[in-house]
MARDOLUM-745198 format. One record per residue: residue number from 0; chain; x, y, z of N, C-alpha, C, O in turn. Coordinates in steps of 0.05 Angstrom, whole numbers, plus 5000, padded with zeros to 4 digits. Each point is the difference from the previous one (the first is absolute). Example, Ala and Ser with C-alpha at 12.3 -4.5 7.8 and 13.67 -1.06 7.14 Angstrom:
ATOM,0,A,5264,4886,5156,4982,5024,5000,5018,5024,5000,5021,5000,5013
ATOM,1,A,4972,5021,4973,5016,5024,5001,4985,5022,5014,5010,5022,5004
END
This chain:
ATOM,0,A,4782,5400,6099,5002,4985,5026,5032,4980,5006,5016,4997,5019
ATOM,1,A,4982,4991,4951,5023,4981,4994,5021,5003,4997,5019,4985,5004
ATOM,2,A,4981,5044,4986,5024,5011,4989,5005,5007,5024,5010,4979,5011
ATOM,3,A,4990,5038,5006,5000,5011,5032,5012,4978,5012,5022,5002,5011
ATOM,4,A,4961,4974,4989,5006,4976,5018,5032,4974,4990,5009,4980,5011
ATOM,5,A,4999,5040,4958,5027,4973,4990,5023,5033,5000,5024,4999,4994
ATOM,6,A,4961,5030,5013,5028,5015,5016,5003,5001,5014,5019,5017,5001
ATOM,7,A,4977,4975,5019,4997,5003,5023,5017,4984,5011,5017,5005,5017
ATOM,8,A,4976,4970,4971,5013,4977,5015,5039,4998,4996,5016,5005,4983
ATOM,9,A,4985,4986,5041,5029,5002,5004,5010,4978,4989,4987,4979,4996
ATOM,10,A,5050,5029,4995,5016,4984,4974,4997,4976,5012,4991,4982,4984
ATOM,11,A,5014,5009,5045,4998,4973,5010,4970,4983,4986,5002,4976,4997
ATOM,12,A,4979,5034,4998,4979,4985,4995,4988,5007,4971,4977,5005,4995
ATOM,13,A,5045,4994,4987,5011,5002,4977,5006,4976,4995,5015,4991,5018
ATOM,14,A,4979,4990,4961,5014,4978,4982,5003,4996,4975,4988,4990,4981
ATOM,15,A,5048,5028,5028,5024,5002,4976,4997,4981,4989,4996,5002,4976
ATOM,16,A,5006,4967,5038,4998,4971,4975,4991,5007,4977,5011,4997,4978
ATOM,17,A,4972,5013,5026,4972,5002,4979,5011,5019,4975,4994,4998,4976
ATOM,18,A,5030,5023,5039,4996,5027,4982,5027,4984,4970,5020,4986,5000
ATOM,19,A,4962,5030,4978,5021,4998,4980,5035,5011,5001,5004,5021,5012
ATOM,20,A,5008,4972,4981,5033,5001,5001,5004,5030,5000,5006,5012,5021
ATOM,21,A,4989,5000,4956,5002,5021,4998,4982,5025,5005,5008,5022,4995
ATOM,22,A,4962,4970,5017,4994,5011,5025,5021,5006,5024,5006,5023,5007
ATOM,23,A,5000,4960,5001,5019,4990,5022,5024,5018,4995,5006,5018,5015
ATOM,24,A,5002,4978,4969,5024,5009,4988,5011,5034,5004,5021,5013,5002
ATOM,25,A,4938,4993,4996,4995,5035,5000,4997,5010,5028,5005,5021,5011
ATOM,26,A,4982,4949,4998,4994,5020,5029,5024,5003,5014,5007,5022,5007
ATOM,27,A,5012,4948,5002,5021,4999,5007,5022,5035,5000,5013,5013,5017
ATOM,28,A,4980,4988,4946,5024,5028,5001,4977,5034,5007,5009,5022,5006
ATOM,29,A,4962,4972,4990,4987,5021,5004,4993,5004,5037,4992,5020,5013
ATOM,30,A,5014,4958,4993,4978,5000,5029,5040,5005,5027,5008,5018,5015
ATOM,31,A,5003,4960,4977,5019,4994,5022,5028,5008,4987,5019,4995,5015
ATOM,32,A,4989,5022,4949,5025,5011,5007,4991,5024,4998,5018,5017,5004
ATOM,33,A,4964,4990,4992,4996,5030,5000,4998,5004,5037,5007,5021,5011
ATOM,34,A,4984,4960,5001,5005,5009,5033,5034,4995,5004,5016,5018,5005
ATOM,35,A,4988,4966,4994,5037,5006,5004,5013,5018,4989,5024,4999,5007
ATOM,36,A,4971,5019,4976,5003,5017,4992,4994,5019,4998,5010,5015,4984
ATOM,37,A,4975,4990,5027,4984,5025,5022,5008,5000,5031,5010,5018,5013
ATOM,38,A,4984,4962,4993,5005,4995,5037,5035,5007,4988,5005,5024,5001
ATOM,39,A,5018,4958,4990,5020,4996,4997,5003,5042,5008,4992,5005,5023
ATOM,40,A,5013,5011,4967,4996,5025,4987,4982,5024,5024,4998,5024,5003
ATOM,41,A,4993,4952,5009,4986,5006,5036,5029,5010,5010,5014,5021,5000
ATOM,42,A,4986,4944,5014,5019,4998,5021,5017,5005,5001,5012,5008,5020
ATOM,43,A,4999,4988,4952,5033,5014,5000,5002,5027,5016,5018,5004,5017
ATOM,44,A,4962,5015,4975,5021,5031,5017,4985,4995,5033,5005,5017,5018
ATOM,45,A,4977,4959,4988,5004,4997,5027,5005,5001,5017,5000,5014,5020
ATOM,46,A,5010,4951,4960,5024,4990,5021,5029,5016,5005,5017,4991,5015
ATOM,47,A,4985,5029,4972,5026,5015,4983,4991,5015,5028,5018,5003,5016
ATOM,48,A,4957,5008,4991,4993,5031,5022,5011,4980,5034,5008,5010,5022
ATOM,49,A,4987,4961,4968,5002,4980,5047,5019,5003,4997,5008,5014,5018
ATOM,50,A,5018,4977,4956,5012,5004,5000,5020,5029,5025,5011,4998,5022
ATOM,51,A,4985,5025,4959,5014,5013,5006,4988,5016,5034,5013,5014,5015
ATOM,52,A,4949,4973,4988,4997,5012,5024,5007,4977,5027,5011,5002,5022
ATOM,53,A,4978,4978,4963,5004,4971,5038,5021,4987,4984,5001,4977,5011
ATOM,54,A,5014,5023,4972,5029,4984,4988,5026,4991,5031,5014,4981,5007
ATOM,55,A,4979,5049,5005,5017,4996,5029,4993,4980,5019,5013,4983,5011
ATOM,56,A,4952,5024,4989,4998,4985,5035,4989,4974,4976,4984,4989,5015
ATOM,57,A,5014,4995,4956,4988,4975,4986,5014,4990,4979,4989,4998,4978
ATOM,58,A,5035,4996,5026,5021,4999,4981,4999,4981,4976,5015,4996,4981
ATOM,59,A,4953,4990,5031,4995,4971,4990,4985,5028,4968,4995,4989,4979
ATOM,60,A,5003,5024,5022,4978,5028,4975,5017,4995,4980,4988,4997,4978
ATOM,61,A,5054,5000,5020,5001,5002,4991,5010,4983,4978,5008,5002,4977
ATOM,62,A,4988,4974,5045,5003,4970,4988,4978,4996,4975,5004,4989,4978
ATOM,63,A,4971,5022,5030,4973,4994,4992,4999,5027,4977,4983,5004,4982
ATOM,64,A,5032,5006,5022,4991,5025,4979,5016,4995,4976,4994,5011,4978
ATOM,65,A,5039,4963,5026,5015,4987,4982,4983,4982,4989,5006,4993,4976
ATOM,66,A,4972,4994,5036,5000,4974,4982,4975,4999,4993,4984,4983,4995
ATOM,67,A,5015,5049,5008,4961,5012,4977,5006,5003,4983,4992,4987,4980
ATOM,68,A,5027,5034,5019,5027,5004,4976,4997,4986,4974,4990,5004,4977
ATOM,69,A,5022,4981,5034,5007,4975,4980,4982,4983,4993,5001,4991,4977
ATOM,70,A,4972,5000,5048,4984,4989,4988,4990,5024,4980,5005,4993,4977
ATOM,71,A,4984,5033,5023,4987,5013,4977,5016,5010,4979,4994,5017,4983
ATOM,72,A,5030,4967,5018,5025,5014,4964,4988,4976,4987,4995,4999,4976
ATOM,73,A,4998,4969,5052,5006,4984,4990,4973,4984,4980,5003,4985,4980
ATOM,74,A,4974,5024,5033,4988,4996,4996,4986,5013,4971,4984,4987,4986
ATOM,75,A,5025,5041,5008,5004,5024,4990,5015,4986,4977,4997,5013,4979
ATOM,76,A,5017,4966,5017,5005,4980,4969,4990,4988,4995,4996,4992,4977
ATOM,77,A,4992,4999,5047,4988,4976,4995,4968,4997,4983,4989,4985,4984
ATOM,78,A,5004,5038,5033,4967,4996,4982,5013,5005,4976,4994,4982,4985
ATOM,79,A,5027,5040,5000,5002,5006,4982,5004,4976,4974,4993,5003,4976
ATOM,80,A,5018,4978,5033,5018,4973,4992,4964,4989,4995,4991,4987,4981
ATOM,81,A,5002,5016,5028,4959,4984,5007,4988,5017,4982,4980,4991,4988
ATOM,82,A,5029,5034,5006,4977,5013,4982,5009,4994,4972,4986,4991,4982
ATOM,83,A,5047,5018,5019,5002,5011,4972,5013,4957,4984,5007,4998,4977
ATOM,84,A,4995,4975,5042,5004,4983,4989,4975,4981,5008,4987,4988,4983
ATOM,85,A,5009,5011,5036,4984,4974,5011,4980,4998,4999,4990,4978,4995
ATOM,86,A,4990,5049,5012,4971,5004,4986,4993,4996,4975,4980,4992,4990
ATOM,87,A,5051,5020,4997,4976,5008,4971,5009,4963,4986,4986,4987,4984
ATOM,88,A,5030,5008,5023,4996,4971,4995,4984,4984,4995,4991,4991,4980
ATOM,89,A,5002,5004,5057,4967,4990,5010,4974,5004,4979,4990,4983,4986
ATOM,90,A,5003,5048,5015,4984,5020,4985,5012,4986,4976,4979,4988,4996
ATOM,91,A,5036,5004,4986,5005,4992,4969,4992,4976,4998,4992,4991,4978
ATOM,92,A,5011,4994,5048,4995,4958,4999,4971,5009,5006,4985,4981,5000
ATOM,93,A,5005,5037,5004,4962,4993,5010,4987,5014,4974,4976,5001,4999
ATOM,94,A,5034,5008,4984,4994,5010,4978,5006,4988,4973,4991,5011,4980
ATOM,95,A,5019,4975,5019,5017,4976,4981,4976,4987,5008,4981,5001,4983
ATOM,96,A,5014,4984,5041,4976,4980,5006,4977,4997,5006,4987,4980,5006
ATOM,97,A,5004,5056,4991,4976,5001,4990,4991,4996,4972,4979,4989,4991
ATOM,98,A,5049,5027,4992,4982,4990,4970,5023,4972,4988,5002,4993,4977
ATOM,99,A,5014,4993,5047,4990,4975,4986,5031,5005,4983,5000,4986,4980
ATOM,100,A,5018,5024,5021,5029,5005,4991,5026,4998,5006,5004,5021,5011
ATOM,101,A,5009,4971,4990,5031,4985,5010,5006,5030,5007,4987,5020,4993
ATOM,102,A,5038,4978,5022,5025,5028,5011,5017,5001,4994,5009,4978,5006
ATOM,103,A,5004,5031,4985,5044,4992,5004,5012,5002,5018,4997,5019,5015
ATOM,104,A,5024,4957,4993,5015,5006,5029,5013,5018,5002,5014,5011,4984
ATOM,105,A,4981,4993,5039,5002,5029,5012,5041,4998,4999,5015,4980,5000
ATOM,106,A,4992,5054,4999,5028,4998,5014,5001,4988,5023,5019,5014,5006
ATOM,107,A,4979,4976,5008,5008,5000,5030,4989,4960,4998,5002,4987,5021
ATOM,108,A,4989,5001,4958,4997,4978,5000,4970,4993,5002,4981,4998,4985
ATOM,109,A,5026,5000,5050,4963,4986,4999,4996,5027,5025,5018,5015,5007
ATOM,110,A,4953,4986,5005,4987,5009,5015,5015,4996,5018,5011,5020,5007
ATOM,111,A,4997,4954,5009,5010,4990,5024,5027,5009,5005,5014,4989,5017
ATOM,112,A,4994,5028,4972,5028,5016,5002,5003,5026,5006,5020,5011,5009
ATOM,113,A,4956,5000,4986,4996,5018,5013,4997,5005,5029,5014,5011,5017
ATOM,114,A,4951,4972,4984,4990,4988,5018,5027,5004,5027,5005,5017,5017
ATOM,115,A,5007,4955,4972,5014,4998,5022,5021,5024,5013,5016,4999,5019
ATOM,116,A,4978,5024,4963,5028,5012,5000,4979,5004,5030,5006,4995,5023
ATOM,117,A,4968,5017,4965,4976,5021,5013,5001,4976,5038,4994,5005,5023
ATOM,118,A,5013,4980,4968,4984,4982,5030,5032,5014,5015,4998,5001,5024
ATOM,119,A,5021,5005,4969,5026,4994,5013,5003,5015,5021,5006,4998,5023
ATOM,120,A,4984,5034,4948,4995,5040,5018,4984,4994,5018,5007,5007,5022
ATOM,121,A,4958,4976,4975,4999,5003,5014,4990,4984,5024,4980,5001,5015
ATOM,122,A,5049,4980,4982,5002,4996,5035,5019,5019,5010,5004,5000,5024
ATOM,123,A,5006,5013,4962,5027,5017,5021,4975,5024,5006,4994,5011,5021
ATOM,124,A,4997,4990,4960,4986,5016,5017,4979,5000,5029,4995,5018,5015
ATOM,125,A,4994,4946,4984,4986,5009,5023,5027,4984,5021,4992,4992,5022
ATOM,126,A,5029,5004,4973,5023,4997,5025,5005,5027,4999,5010,5004,5022
ATOM,127,A,4990,5021,4964,5001,5022,5003,4982,5011,5025,5005,5007,5023
ATOM,128,A,4977,4992,4966,4962,5004,5028,5006,4989,5027,4989,5008,5021
ATOM,129,A,5037,4966,4977,4985,4984,5015,5031,5024,5022,4997,5003,5025
ATOM,130,A,5017,5005,4966,5011,5003,5017,4998,5035,5017,5011,5007,5021
ATOM,131,A,4965,5014,4955,4991,5022,5005,4986,4993,5014,5009,5007,5022
ATOM,132,A,4975,4983,4981,4978,4980,5024,5018,4992,5032,4992,5011,5021
ATOM,133,A,5020,4979,4979,5018,4991,5026,5009,5028,5008,4995,5008,5023
ATOM,134,A,5019,5010,4958,5021,5034,5000,4976,5020,5023,5003,5015,5019
ATOM,135,A,4967,4972,4959,4980,5018,5017,4984,4985,5020,4979,5012,5007
ATOM,136,A,5026,4962,5005,4996,4986,5020,4958,4994,4989,4982,5007,5015
ATOM,137,A,5014,4981,4962,4975,5002,4992,4983,5027,4990,4975,5002,4998
ATOM,138,A,5047,5019,4995,4984,5023,4998,4988,5010,5027,4975,4998,5002
ATOM,139,A,5038,5011,5017,4983,5011,5028,5034,5015,5004,5023,4994,5006
ATOM,140,A,4962,5029,4988,5017,5030,5005,4999,5006,5026,4977,5007,5006
ATOM,141,A,5046,4993,5022,5006,5004,5018,4982,5020,5013,4982,5009,4986
ATOM,142,A,5021,5003,5047,4986,5005,5005,5003,5037,4996,4983,5014,5010
ATOM,143,A,5041,5000,4973,5016,5024,5001,4986,5006,4975,4996,5024,4994
ATOM,144,A,4992,4952,4987,4988,5006,4976,4983,5039,4993,4984,5013,5012
ATOM,145,A,5032,4991,4963,4979,5025,4991,4983,4985,4991,4996,4976,5002
ATOM,146,A,4991,5048,4986,4984,4993,4975,4999,4995,4992,4982,4985,4993
ATOM,147,A,5042,5024,4992,5005,4982,4959,5016,4969,5020,5000,4976,4992
ATOM,148,A,5010,5033,5031,5008,4961,5000,4986,4981,4981,5002,4986,4980
ATOM,149,A,4974,5024,5048,4982,4983,4994,4978,4990,4972,4986,4981,4993
ATOM,150,A,5021,5045,4999,4984,5004,4973,5021,4980,4978,4990,4985,4982
ATOM,151,A,5036,5018,5022,5018,4995,4979,5005,4959,5011,5005,4985,4981
ATOM,152,A,4993,5005,5037,5000,4974,5008,4974,4985,4989,5004,4980,4987
ATOM,153,A,4960,5032,5020,4984,5002,4981,5000,4982,4970,4992,4980,4989
ATOM,154,A,5026,5051,5005,5008,4995,4973,5021,4973,4993,4993,4986,4980
ATOM,155,A,5026,5008,5032,5022,4985,4993,4977,4971,4999,5004,4983,4982
ATOM,156,A,4972,5014,5040,4998,4967,5009,4977,4995,4977,5000,4981,4984
ATOM,157,A,4980,5041,5018,4973,5007,4960,5027,4995,4981,4998,4979,4986
ATOM,158,A,5018,5030,5012,5024,4988,4979,5011,4978,4994,5012,4996,4979
ATOM,159,A,4985,4983,5042,5017,4982,5005,4979,4976,4995,5005,4977,4992
ATOM,160,A,4967,5035,5015,4978,4980,4999,4988,5004,4974,4984,4983,4991
ATOM,161,A,5023,5042,4995,4980,4993,4971,5027,4990,4975,4992,4994,4977
ATOM,162,A,5031,5005,5028,5022,4989,4980,4991,4959,5016,5009,4981,4988
ATOM,163,A,4973,5017,5037,5011,4972,4999,4979,4992,4986,5001,4977,4991
ATOM,164,A,4973,5042,5005,4975,4993,4977,5012,5002,4970,4989,4985,4983
ATOM,165,A,5030,5032,5007,5012,5008,4984,5023,4969,4983,5002,4989,4978
ATOM,166,A,5006,5009,5041,5016,4969,4996,4982,4976,5005,5008,4978,4993
ATOM,167,A,4973,5025,5016,4984,4961,5002,4982,5007,4975,4980,4984,4998
ATOM,168,A,5021,5040,4976,4977,4999,4985,5020,4990,4980,4995,4986,4980
ATOM,169,A,5022,5020,5027,5025,5002,4977,5009,4967,5004,4998,4984,4981
ATOM,170,A,5012,5009,5045,5023,4980,5002,4975,4974,4998,5005,4978,4990
ATOM,171,A,4968,5030,5020,4979,4967,5005,4983,5010,4976,4990,4982,4986
ATOM,172,A,5005,5040,5008,4982,4995,4967,5003,5015,4975,4991,4989,4980
ATOM,173,A,5018,5030,5019,5012,4994,4972,5022,4997,4976,5001,5001,4976
ATOM,174,A,5017,4995,5049,5037,4980,4984,4988,4980,5000,4987,4998,4979
ATOM,175,A,5009,4982,5038,4994,4975,5002,4976,4986,4964,5005,4981,4985
ATOM,176,A,4969,5044,5014,4983,5003,4977,5013,5006,4990,4997,4980,4986
ATOM,177,A,5019,5030,5004,5023,5013,4974,5013,4975,4993,4994,4986,4981
ATOM,178,A,5024,5008,5035,5007,4973,4991,4984,4976,4992,5013,4986,4984
ATOM,179,A,4964,5004,5022,4982,4988,4997,4990,5008,4968,4992,4985,4982
ATOM,180,A,5012,5041,5017,4982,5010,4969,5018,4996,4984,4993,4988,4980
ATOM,181,A,5042,5020,5021,5014,4998,4990,5009,4968,4988,5013,4993,4980
ATOM,182,A,4973,4986,5047,5008,4979,4987,4978,4985,4980,4998,4977,4990
ATOM,183,A,4985,5053,5011,4980,4973,4964,5001,5010,4983,4987,4993,4980
ATOM,184,A,5033,5034,5019,5012,4996,4973,5022,4981,4980,5002,5006,4976
END
């Protein structure tokens, strides 16, 4: 019964602050990074189809499509930097701390350097989705919207909501704690 209760909890009910940093990094990667990859691959063809079918009556779809393509490409590169550089270093620090070992200074100097870059990129994505939300009138589809149109707007809104959670976990929990942990070495 307790396992079922834990499994049924919403992510809002989870105290991510209490999680070890290596677990949180894995969670972000396996939950939010995968979500971005999977949903981007689904949304791109939907947006292309909307442009072809409805673009003449709704020219804003072309700008929405352009912005989302930029976001998908930028997020793919962003997540790879986290997965190949930042997250492995965070995990290395956690492991060293638990074993009472020291760590060598990373090639990027201090964890604050890639964190600053990631936060800048998060800000750019937030700005981009503000524009997408404005262009979609808060993800409200027009009266003449077909089923694909409606599903696409719902998926875009879900994508933005997941991105906010993703960025919150990194900017407000993972990154500050990684900086704090690095200072203990």
